[in-house]
C-alpha positions in Angstrom: 29.9 -5.8 11.3 27.3 -7.0 9.0 26.0 -5.9 5.5 23.2 -3.4 5.7 19.9 -3.9 4.0 19.0 -2.9 1.5 22.5 -3.3 0.2 23.9 0.1 -0.6 27.3 1.9 -0.5 28.3 4.1 2.3 30.1 7.4 2.3 33.5 5.8 1.5 32.1 3.9 -1.7 32.3 0.6 0.1 29.4 -1.8 0.9 27.5 -0.3 3.9 27.7 -2.1 7.1 25.6 -2.1 10.3 25.5 -3.0 13.8 24.3 -6.6 15.1 21.1 -4.9 16.4 20.4 -3.2 13.2 21.1 -6.7 11.3 18.5 -8.3 13.2 16.0 -5.7 12.5 16.8 -5.9 8.9 16.2 -9.8 8.9 13.0 -9.3 10.6 12.1 -6.8 7.8 13.1 -9.4 5.2 11.0 -12.3 6.8 7.9 -9.9 7.1 7.9 -8.5 3.5 9.2 -11.4 1.4 6.4 -13.6 0.0 7.0 -17.4 -0.1 8.1 -18.5 -3.3 10.0 -15.3 -4.1 13.5 -16.7 -3.2 14.6 -19.5 -5.5 16.7 -21.5 -3.1 14.3 -21.0 -0.1 10.6 -21.2 -1.5 8.9 -21.3 1.8 10.9 -18.2 3.2 8.9 -15.3 4.1 5.5 -14.6 5.7 3.1 -13.8 3.0 2.3 -10.6 4.9 1.9 -8.3 1.7 -1.0 -10.6 0.1 -3.0 -9.5 3.1 -2.6 -6.0 2.3 -5.8 -5.6 0.2 -8.0 -8.1 2.0 -11.0 -6.5 3.9 -10.1 -5.4 7.3 -11.4 -7.5 10.2 -10.8 -9.0 13.5 -10.4 -12.2 12.0 -7.9 -11.0 9.5 -6.1 -9.1 12.2 -5.6 -12.4 14.2 -4.7 -14.3 11.1 -2.0 -12.0 10.3 -0.5 -11.8 13.7 -0.4 -15.6 13.8 1.2 -15.7 10.4 3.8 -13.1 11.3 4.5 -14.7 14.6 5.0 -18.2 13.2 7.2 -16.9 10.4 9.6 -15.1 12.7 9.8 -18.0 15.0 10.6 -20.4 12.2 13.2 -18.3 10.4 14.6 -16.1 13.4 14.0 -18.4 16.4 17.6 -19.1 16.8 18.5 -15.4 16.8 15.7 -13.9 18.8 13.0 -14.5 21.4 9.6 -13.0 20.2 7.8 -11.2 23.0 4.9 -10.1 20.9 3.4 -8.9 17.7 1.0 -6.1 17.0 -0.6 -6.0 13.4 -2.6 -3.1 12.5 -4.3 -2.5 9.1 -5.7 0.9 8.4 -7.0 1.9 4.8 -4.2 0.6 2.8 -1.3 0.8 5.2 -0.3 -2.4 7.3 1.9 -1.7 10.5 3.5 -4.3 12.3 5.1 -3.8 15.5 7.4 -6.5 16.8 8.7 -6.8 20.6 11.8 -9.1 20.6 14.7 -10.0 22.6 18.1 -10.5 20.8 19.5 -13.8 22.3 23.1 -13.1 21.8 23.2 -9.8 23.7 19.8 -10.2 25.8 18.8 -6.9 24.5 15.1 -6.0 24.3 14.1 -4.3 20.9 10.9 -3.0 19.3 10.7 -2.5 15.7 7.9 -1.2 13.6 7.2 -1.8 9.9 4.8 -0.1 7.6 3.9 -0.8 4.0 1.1 0.9 2.0 -0.7 -0.4 -1.0 
């Protein structure tokens, strides 16, 4: 078992745990929504995705965001997942990222969707 993210206590009052599949999803979320420079000992960790939330919506921004997300996930989680595809949608002040991936250890295909509003 792995620690659940965000860290919290379960119904027994112990640190909550999660399955390996959920742990991988949690790691993806951390990469997506951590800004580079936010972590002291890993200054390049993250994707910078949240910085794009208030930029004017355009095809160029969507393409840039997709490239940014794909490269960050491959850099930080390439030893855990095989990235099948990333879809980034920016509507009003909401950013939605859909990630299609295969967990390398189990060969299980997964799709995870993440949203953040401004």
